[in-house]
N, C-alpha and C positions, 0 to 999 in steps of 0.2 A: 672277529669281525672290530675295525673301528665304530665308532659310535657315530650314528647317523650325523647328531648334532657337527661333530668333529669334520664328517665330511662333506658339509654343507660347507661350514666355513671355510675351510681349506678350498671347496669349488670357489667362492666368490673372492677369495683372496687371490688364488693364481691366474683368474680372470680380469683382476685389478677391478672389480668392482665395488663400487661404495657402499657400505652398509654398517648398520648401527646394530651390535647385540642387546637384546632385551637382558636384563637382569635374573630372570627365571634359566637364561643359558639353554633354552631350548627353542628359541625364536630368534629370527634375524630379519633386520626392517632392512629394504632397499629401493630406492627408486629405478625404474627399469621404463626404457621408452619402447614404444612399438611403431608402428607406421602411422596411425591416426593420432595417437594421442600417449601421454606419459602416465603411468600407474605407479603408486605408491604398493610394493608386494612385500608380502609376507613369507617366509621361509620357516616350515617349522618340525622338529625332528618329535616325533612321539616314540619313544626310545620303547616304553612297554608293550607300545603295539607293532614295532618293528615298520614305521611309516612314516614316510616323508610326503608332507602335504605343503602345496604351494598357493597362496591367495594373489590375486590382483584385484585392487580395489579401484572400482569406478572414481573417477574425479569429481562426479555430482551424483548426489544424493535425490532420490527421488521425493518429490512434495508429497506431503500426505495426501493431496486431492488426487494424486496421481497414482499413489500406489498398487491400487488395484489393477489398472492397467499395465503398469510396469509387471505386475507379478503374472497377468496374464501373457506379457510379452518374453517374459524369462521363461515361462512354462513352454512356450510354442519354439523357443531358440532350444532348450534342453532337448526335446523330445528329439532322439535320433543322434546326438553327440557319444561319440564313442570314450571322448577321456574328456572325464570333467565336469562341471556344472555350474550354473549360474545360481546365487543365493541373493535373497535380500531380507534385510531385519527389517521388519512392518514396524519397529517402534522407531527408528530414526530414518528409515529411507535407504540407509547402506546397501550400495549394490557392489556383491564381486562373482569373481569366478574362481572357483577352486578346483584344482588338479591333484590327485594324491596317488602313491604306490605303495604297495608292499614291498619291505626290503626282506631280501631272503639271507639269513642269520651267515651262511656261508659265501655270499658273494659279497654282503656289504652295499652300500650306496656309491654307485661307480660316477666319475663327472660326466658319462657318457646318458647316464640315466636322468641326472639333475638337469644338464642341458635338454633333453627332450620332453621331459615333464614340464619346464619353464616355456620352451617353443611352444607346445601344444598352448598352454595355457596362454599366454600373450597373443598369440596369434587368433584364438578362438574369441579372446575377450575383444580384439580389435576388429575384428570383424563384424561382430554384434555391435561396437560401440553406437555407431550412426543409429540403429535402428531403436536402440534405448534413449537418446537423444531424440531422435523423433517424436516417438511416444509421449518422453519428458514433456519437451515445447509443443506438442499438440500436432505436430505437423502429420501424422498418420495415427491410423488407428493398432494396436498390436499384429494385427492380421497383415494388414499391408506393409509395416513395417519389415517384420520376418520376413516375409514374403518376398520383398524389394532385395534382401540381403542373400537370403537361399537361391533365386533367381540366377542372382551373380555367378553363386558356385555350380548349379545345375549348365549352365552357359559352360563354363571352361572346362568343366568335366564332359560335357559333349565334344567340344572341339577337343581334348585331350584323345577320347577316345576314338575320334575321326583319324587323328594323327596315328596312333597305334595301329589302328587297324589299314591303314592306306586311304583311307576311301576318301569322299567329297573334302575341300577344304584342306587337305594335306600338303598343298605346294607351300603353306608357309605366308601364302598372301590375302590369308582369308580375313573377312570384317569381322570374323565373331568377336573379337577382341574389343570393338567399340561397341559405346554404349547405343541403344537404338533411341 
């Protein structure tokens, strides 16, 4: 099996992604854009545990006075997530989203595994980013901010369910996609 680190590096090189290798030779730093924001990201190989870890760092740190509220928001966001979780360092307010996966020694870390882990990470962090900003800048309570984000997903899930079942709103002309 190729080393996890070598597989990560190869993936980033073949996809023409700019990156910086850290001297410890288990970590790669790279900027990545999502729909709403650009994240500084960290890809890490934990060879001894056969694990690939990917972090996207929130570009805004939680101010000390808002860390309790941000902690509540990320706890609410984390509940029910299938892949990954938000973390916050209480000492400096750094917020990040972490996705990781075990790597089967017989298979190794494939390009598809890397791509899927990164996509799940960035799309989730990007989805919840506005809620985190609403909490940090005082526009909403943690409950309202997270509910706002999650109600949009439920609306999309409902439209998709109706389309699949061929029920109401399946003609493609549904107003379900518009904001209320």
